[in-house]
C-alpha positions as CSV (number, residue, x, y, z in Angstrom):
1,M,91.9,95.1,91.4
2,R,95.6,94.4,92.1
3,L,97.3,95.9,95.1
4,T,101.1,96.2,94.8
5,P,103.3,97.3,97.7
6,V,106.2,99.7,96.9
7,T,108.7,101.0,99.5
8,G,110.8,104.2,99.5
9,T,112.9,106.5,101.6
10,A,113.2,110.3,101.8
11,T,116.0,112.3,103.4
12,A,115.1,115.7,101.8
13,S,112.0,117.8,101.5
14,G,109.7,117.6,98.4
15,T,107.3,115.4,96.5
16,I,107.3,111.8,97.5
17,L,108.6,110.0,94.5
18,V,109.5,106.4,93.5
19,S,112.6,106.5,91.3
20,G,111.8,105.6,87.7
21,A,108.1,105.0,88.5
22,R,105.0,106.4,86.9
23,D,102.5,108.4,89.0
24,F,101.0,105.6,91.1
25,H,97.4,105.5,92.3
26,V,97.9,105.1,96.1
27,R,95.2,103.2,97.9
28,M,97.0,103.2,101.2
29,I,100.4,104.5,102.6
30,E,102.3,103.6,105.8
31,W,104.7,106.3,106.9
32,H,107.6,105.5,109.2
33,A,109.7,108.3,110.8
34,G,113.3,107.2,111.5
35,A,113.8,106.2,115.1
36,D,117.0,108.2,115.2
37,N,115.6,111.4,113.8
38,T,116.3,114.5,115.7
39,S,113.2,116.5,114.8
40,K,109.6,116.1,113.6
41,I,109.0,115.3,109.9
42,R,105.8,116.8,108.3
43,I,103.7,114.9,105.7
44,G,100.8,116.0,103.6
45,D,99.9,117.8,100.4
46,S,101.6,120.6,98.4
47,G,101.2,123.0,101.3
48,T,103.4,120.9,103.5
49,T,106.3,122.8,105.1
50,V,108.6,122.3,108.2
51,S,105.9,124.0,110.2
52,N,102.7,122.8,108.4
53,G,101.4,119.3,107.7
54,R,100.9,116.2,109.8
55,P,103.9,115.9,112.2
56,L,105.6,112.6,112.8
57,V,107.8,112.4,115.8
58,P,111.0,110.2,115.7
59,G,110.0,106.5,115.5
60,E,106.3,107.2,114.8
61,Q,104.3,105.2,112.3
62,V,101.0,106.1,110.8
63,T,98.8,104.7,108.0
64,W,96.6,106.7,105.7
65,D,93.9,104.7,103.9
66,F,92.4,106.5,100.9
67,S,90.1,103.6,99.9
68,N,87.0,105.2,101.6
69,M,87.4,108.4,99.3
70,G,85.9,106.7,96.3
71,V,82.6,107.5,94.6
72,N,79.8,105.3,93.3
73,N,80.9,102.4,95.6
74,E,84.4,102.4,94.0
75,P,87.5,102.4,96.2
76,G,89.4,105.7,96.3
77,H,93.0,106.6,95.8
78,V,95.3,109.6,95.5
79,L,98.1,110.2,93.1
80,M,101.6,109.7,94.4
81,S,102.6,113.1,93.1
82,T,100.2,114.8,95.5
83,L,102.0,113.6,98.6
84,Y,104.8,115.8,100.1
85,V,107.3,115.6,102.9
86,A,109.2,118.3,104.8
87,I,112.3,117.3,106.6
88,S,114.1,120.0,108.6
89,A,117.1,118.2,110.1
90,G,119.9,116.8,108.0
91,G,120.2,113.1,108.3
92,D,116.5,112.6,109.4
93,E,114.7,109.9,107.4
94,L,111.2,109.0,106.4
95,N,110.3,105.6,105.1
96,W,107.1,104.5,103.5
97,T,105.2,101.6,102.0
98,I,102.5,102.3,99.5
99,F,99.8,100.0,98.3
100,T,99.1,100.9,94.7
101,T,96.4,99.9,92.3
102,D,95.9,100.1,88.5
103,D,92.2,100.9,88.7
């Protein structure tokens, strides 16, 4: 298993993407809401909206670890394309670091 960190930034709502990258297997993701944000940012799955999803207040950081979701004693992961963000205020920012794996 090889874990590779990849970073990114979002300033608009939608799927979390890494420019020019394939659909990564995300083992773990660290979310960082911009300290100067003026409102909450929401993170989650395809049902994420500005009023639905895990809220991040300005400056908040949270880590999601998907490795315990595996079966048959294999580490788990989710596809990058299943992660979404909703940003309601122009100029607000969400940064992330993902740890990907090829398995």
